[in-house]
C-alpha positions as CSV (number, residue, x, y, z in Angstrom):
1,M,23.0,32.1,3.4
2,K,19.9,31.5,1.7
3,K,17.1,29.8,3.1
4,L,15.4,27.1,1.3
5,S,11.6,27.6,1.4
6,L,9.2,24.8,1.0
7,K,6.4,25.5,-1.6
8,P,3.0,25.4,-0.2
9,K,0.7,22.9,-1.4
10,Q,-1.0,23.8,-4.7
11,L,-4.5,25.2,-3.7
12,L,-7.2,26.2,-6.2
13,P,-8.7,29.8,-5.6
14,D,-11.6,28.4,-3.5
15,G,-9.0,26.7,-0.9
16,T,-9.2,23.3,-1.9
17,R,-6.5,21.0,-3.2
18,K,-6.2,20.1,-6.9
19,P,-7.7,16.7,-7.7
20,V,-4.6,15.4,-9.1
21,E,-3.1,15.3,-5.8
22,G,-6.4,13.0,-4.6
23,Y,-5.8,10.7,-7.1
24,A,-2.0,10.3,-7.0
25,K,-2.7,9.5,-3.4
26,Y,-5.1,7.0,-4.0
27,T,-3.4,5.3,-6.9
28,N,-0.3,5.2,-4.6
29,L,-2.1,3.4,-2.0
30,A,-3.5,0.9,-4.5
31,F,-0.1,0.0,-5.6
32,Q,1.1,-0.2,-2.3
33,M,-1.4,-2.4,-1.2
34,L,-1.2,-4.8,-4.4
35,A,2.6,-4.9,-3.8
36,I,1.9,-6.1,-0.2
37,I,-0.7,-8.7,-1.3
38,G,1.3,-10.0,-4.2
39,I,4.6,-10.4,-2.0
40,G,2.6,-12.5,0.4
41,I,1.0,-14.7,-2.1
42,F,4.3,-15.3,-3.9
43,A,6.1,-16.0,-0.4
44,G,3.2,-18.7,0.6
45,V,3.3,-20.4,-3.0
46,K,7.0,-20.6,-2.9
47,I,7.1,-22.1,0.8
48,D,4.6,-24.6,-0.3
49,Q,6.4,-25.6,-3.2
50,W,9.6,-25.8,-1.0
51,L,7.9,-28.1,1.3
52,I,5.9,-30.1,-1.2
53,L,2.4,-30.1,0.5
54,K,-0.7,-31.3,-0.9
55,F,-3.0,-28.5,0.3
56,P,-1.3,-25.0,0.2
57,V,-1.4,-24.1,3.7
58,F,1.4,-21.2,3.5
59,T,-0.4,-19.6,0.8
60,V,-3.7,-19.4,2.7
61,I,-2.1,-18.2,5.6
62,F,0.3,-15.6,3.9
63,S,-2.7,-14.6,1.8
64,I,-5.0,-13.6,4.8
65,L,-1.9,-12.1,6.8
66,S,-1.0,-10.0,3.6
67,V,-4.3,-8.6,3.2
68,A,-4.9,-7.9,6.8
69,G,-1.4,-6.1,6.3
70,A,-2.5,-3.9,3.6
71,I,-5.5,-3.2,5.1
72,Y,-3.6,-1.9,8.2
73,S,-1.3,0.0,6.2
74,A,-4.1,2.0,4.3
75,I,-5.8,2.9,7.3
76,K,-2.4,4.0,8.9
77,D,-2.0,6.0,5.8
78,F,-5.5,7.3,6.1
79,L,-5.0,8.4,9.9
80,R,-1.8,10.1,9.3
81,K,-3.1,12.1,6.3
């Protein structure tokens, strides 16, 4: 039975990582944050439309909560890696 070996992370000769890995990690983080904030705002707008409110209360609340959630997710990701 053959053992499957995982490839080690690609390192440059001086022992540092390739710059592309860093760009990919932060690009992924940015898209993840945009998705969280976008979904929160979309949900707030739809709830406000459904309830027919004069002031967009749920849009404001969900916007703040989604930004806080995106920041929490980013910090958690930074601490993990």
